[in-house]
Backbone bond lengths (Angstrom), bond angles and torsions (degrees), N, CA, C in turn:
res aa  C-N    CA-C-N  psi(-1)  N-CA   C-N-CA  omega(-1)  CA-C   N-CA-C  phi
1 M - - - 1.413 - - 1.536 110.66 -
2 T 1.311 115.43 136.28 1.451 118.83 -179.65 1.527 109.38 -110.22
3 T 1.321 113.72 153.61 1.489 115.56 176.24 1.517 110.56 -91.27
4 G 1.270 117.80 153.96 1.467 123.57 177.77 1.460 110.85 -77.48
5 P 1.331 113.34 -161.52 1.486 118.77 179.46 1.521 112.51 -64.40
6 T 1.341 115.72 164.29 1.455 120.45 179.92 1.542 109.02 -103.57
7 A 1.300 114.33 160.66 1.467 119.89 175.43 1.510 110.60 -56.54
8 D 1.327 115.84 -41.79 1.452 121.31 178.22 1.532 114.64 -56.02
9 Q 1.379 112.90 -43.85 1.478 118.10 178.07 1.477 111.54 -63.39
10 L 1.319 117.87 -43.09 1.497 121.98 178.80 1.491 109.47 -63.73
11 K 1.300 117.95 -43.51 1.469 123.45 -178.48 1.556 109.42 -63.64
12 T 1.270 117.47 -44.62 1.493 120.58 177.59 1.529 110.97 -58.18
13 R 1.333 115.65 -48.60 1.456 118.58 179.57 1.535 112.15 -62.77
14 L 1.318 119.93 -42.82 1.457 122.19 179.54 1.542 110.68 -65.43
15 M 1.327 116.04 -36.93 1.487 118.63 177.90 1.587 109.23 -63.22
16 E 1.263 117.92 -39.93 1.480 125.33 179.34 1.501 111.47 -65.48
17 R 1.331 118.39 -45.40 1.424 124.91 -171.36 1.521 115.15 -87.60
18 L 1.331 116.17 -35.81 1.488 121.34 -171.48 1.470 116.27 -110.62
19 A 1.361 118.99 -9.41 1.458 123.02 -176.90 1.502 111.56 40.84
20 P 1.348 115.30 60.60 1.467 118.71 -173.12 1.535 112.48 -73.20
21 T 1.328 115.35 152.72 1.455 122.19 172.18 1.492 109.92 -92.63
22 R 1.349 117.74 -19.58 1.445 124.61 174.17 1.524 107.79 -147.13
23 L 1.346 115.48 133.90 1.483 119.41 -178.02 1.509 108.96 -150.32
24 E 1.348 114.64 130.92 1.414 121.61 173.91 1.575 106.46 -137.83
25 V 1.313 115.77 128.48 1.446 120.28 176.97 1.514 107.65 -125.56
26 L 1.336 115.48 118.88 1.435 123.35 -176.32 1.526 110.93 -116.00
27 D 1.348 115.93 128.06 1.465 121.37 174.95 1.498 107.24 -86.00
28 E 1.349 116.61 109.78 1.471 122.15 -177.13 1.530 110.11 -107.50
29 S 1.284 116.11 19.53 1.484 122.19 -175.68 1.571 111.65 -58.85
30 Y 1.240 115.94 -36.52 1.492 119.32 -177.30 1.548 110.76 -59.88
31 Q 1.355 116.26 -25.89 1.444 119.35 -179.27 1.517 112.35 -79.88
32 H 1.361 117.27 -4.72 1.440 122.41 -175.19 1.524 113.09 -119.40
33 N 1.348 116.56 11.46 1.461 116.79 178.32 1.550 111.74 -58.31
34 G 1.314 113.13 133.05 1.480 119.13 -176.35 1.492 114.75 88.85
35 H 1.331 117.46 -7.45 1.483 122.73 179.11 1.511 109.24 -94.10
36 A 1.304 115.74 169.18 1.518 121.54 175.07 1.472 110.19 -53.32
37 G 1.291 118.61 133.63 1.442 122.67 172.96 1.536 113.78 90.08
38 S 1.310 114.90 -11.66 1.492 117.97 177.10 1.507 112.01 -69.77
39 N 1.316 117.88 142.27 1.447 119.69 -179.49 1.561 111.14 -100.72
40 G 1.329 114.81 1.47 1.503 118.96 178.43 1.528 114.56 87.66
41 T 1.359 115.72 -8.06 1.484 115.90 -179.48 1.496 112.64 -95.85
42 G 1.322 119.51 -17.03 1.455 121.48 -176.32 1.513 111.82 84.47
43 F 1.311 118.34 10.54 1.481 122.24 -178.53 1.524 111.24 -138.68
44 G 1.321 118.13 146.56 1.448 122.45 162.19 1.498 116.55 84.04
45 T 1.348 119.38 13.10 1.493 119.40 -178.85 1.474 114.19 -121.83
46 H 1.281 120.12 -35.58 1.461 123.97 -175.53 1.541 109.48 -128.17
47 F 1.366 114.92 122.64 1.457 120.39 -175.46 1.510 110.33 -129.06
48 R 1.321 114.02 153.80 1.486 122.24 170.03 1.527 106.80 -115.89
49 V 1.319 117.55 128.67 1.456 124.57 179.34 1.525 109.15 -117.47
50 R 1.336 116.81 121.05 1.451 121.87 173.90 1.542 105.11 -114.71
51 V 1.329 115.79 120.07 1.483 118.36 -170.97 1.529 109.12 -145.83
52 A 1.298 111.79 137.52 1.497 120.69 170.84 1.514 107.71 -121.93
53 S 1.360 115.52 132.64 1.453 120.29 -179.44 1.513 110.95 -148.76
54 H 1.323 114.92 146.05 1.481 118.55 173.86 1.505 113.06 -62.93
55 L 1.346 115.08 -21.62 1.431 120.66 179.10 1.565 111.80 -66.85
56 F 1.301 118.41 -17.08 1.472 122.48 -179.27 1.523 110.63 -84.43
57 T 1.334 119.60 -12.97 1.436 121.92 -175.02 1.516 110.94 -57.62
58 G 1.375 115.13 124.07 1.455 119.97 176.94 1.516 112.58 83.12
59 L 1.301 120.19 0.26 1.480 123.56 -178.75 1.529 110.94 -95.79
60 S 1.313 116.29 148.54 1.441 119.74 172.45 1.481 111.83 -70.39
61 H 1.332 115.38 167.02 1.432 121.35 175.64 1.545 112.52 -55.63
62 V 1.315 116.37 -44.76 1.424 121.98 178.73 1.528 112.06 -64.81
63 A 1.300 117.26 -39.99 1.518 119.63 -179.45 1.550 107.91 -68.46
64 R 1.317 119.03 -37.58 1.455 119.05 177.52 1.516 112.13 -61.69
65 H 1.347 115.35 -46.14 1.463 119.29 177.63 1.518 112.38 -61.89
66 R 1.334 116.88 -36.30 1.445 118.82 179.03 1.557 111.44 -64.18
67 L 1.286 117.58 -37.07 1.513 120.69 175.77 1.563 110.26 -61.85
68 V 1.300 115.74 -39.92 1.484 117.52 178.60 1.518 110.36 -69.45
69 Y 1.353 117.52 -46.32 1.476 120.48 178.73 1.509 109.93 -60.50
70 D 1.326 118.37 -46.46 1.481 120.43 -179.25 1.567 111.98 -59.04
71 A 1.355 116.44 -38.66 1.443 118.17 -179.96 1.522 112.27 -69.09
72 L 1.307 117.00 -24.80 1.485 120.80 -173.53 1.526 113.23 -107.43
73 Q 1.333 116.51 5.69 1.482 121.48 -170.74 1.557 112.94 -55.78
74 D 1.262 118.98 -41.03 1.505 115.77 -176.26 1.556 114.18 -74.08
75 F 1.358 114.70 -9.47 1.465 117.97 174.49 1.536 113.03 -74.66
76 I 1.334 116.64 -18.99 1.423 120.67 -178.17 1.522 109.28 -63.26
77 A 1.334 116.59 -40.41 1.501 119.87 178.15 1.534 110.89 -65.98
78 Q 1.309 117.56 -17.83 1.454 122.16 -179.12 1.534 112.27 -91.04
79 G 1.376 116.95 1.58 1.457 119.51 175.86 1.532 114.55 115.63
80 L 1.353 116.90 -2.17 1.458 119.82 176.21 1.534 107.52 -64.56
81 H 1.316 116.55 119.08 1.426 122.32 -174.79 1.567 112.21 -107.04
82 A 1.306 118.53 -38.98 1.464 119.91 -175.88 1.541 109.57 -146.38
83 L 1.351 111.85 142.73 1.464 121.55 177.64 1.550 107.75 -127.26
84 A 1.285 116.35 129.84 1.439 124.42 168.90 1.541 104.63 -103.92
85 I 1.313 116.16 115.02 1.471 119.64 -174.09 1.509 109.85 -115.41
86 E 1.358 111.26 131.26 1.480 122.78 174.06 1.517 106.98 -122.12
87 T 1.352 116.30 116.96 1.456 119.26 -178.55 1.553 110.32 -120.43
88 E 1.337 115.36 157.10 1.451 121.41 176.29 1.513 108.75 -153.97
89 N 1.333 116.01 153.00 1.443 120.24 175.12 1.552 107.06 -66.82
90 S 1.304 115.55 150.36 1.454 122.90 178.94 1.510 108.37 -90.03
91 P 1.319 115.74 138.76 1.475 117.26 168.80 1.568 104.90 -73.73
92 N 1.267 115.17 168.36 1.498 118.39 -178.90 1.525 109.83 -73.52
93 T 1.333 114.61 80.05 1.451 121.33 178.80 1.496 109.71 -130.13
94 T 1.331 116.90 171.01 1.400 124.07 179.09 1.513 111.21 -76.93
95 P 1.374 120.18 137.70 1.456 122.54 176.10 1.525 112.41 -52.85
96 V 1.326 115.46 155.39 1.482 121.26 -179.82 1.535 107.75 -77.02
């Protein structure tokens, strides 16, 4: 059994693509052991992303989520099964 992507890999990709002012990536895979998409390791399949970016300004909820999914698309082939996404507009601050 192989593990999927790591929270650090997802975070790096989101930093590159979204220039976030706030970013938190949590691997919640352990909460889904035995569920659909679980790889049995407790890692790399189910993530929660909390992100604020100036790129979200003026975008709908769906459009914001699409930016996150597009940035992480190639991780799906590596075992990423589920994403819980929380987005918000960034205040005028420097990226993290």
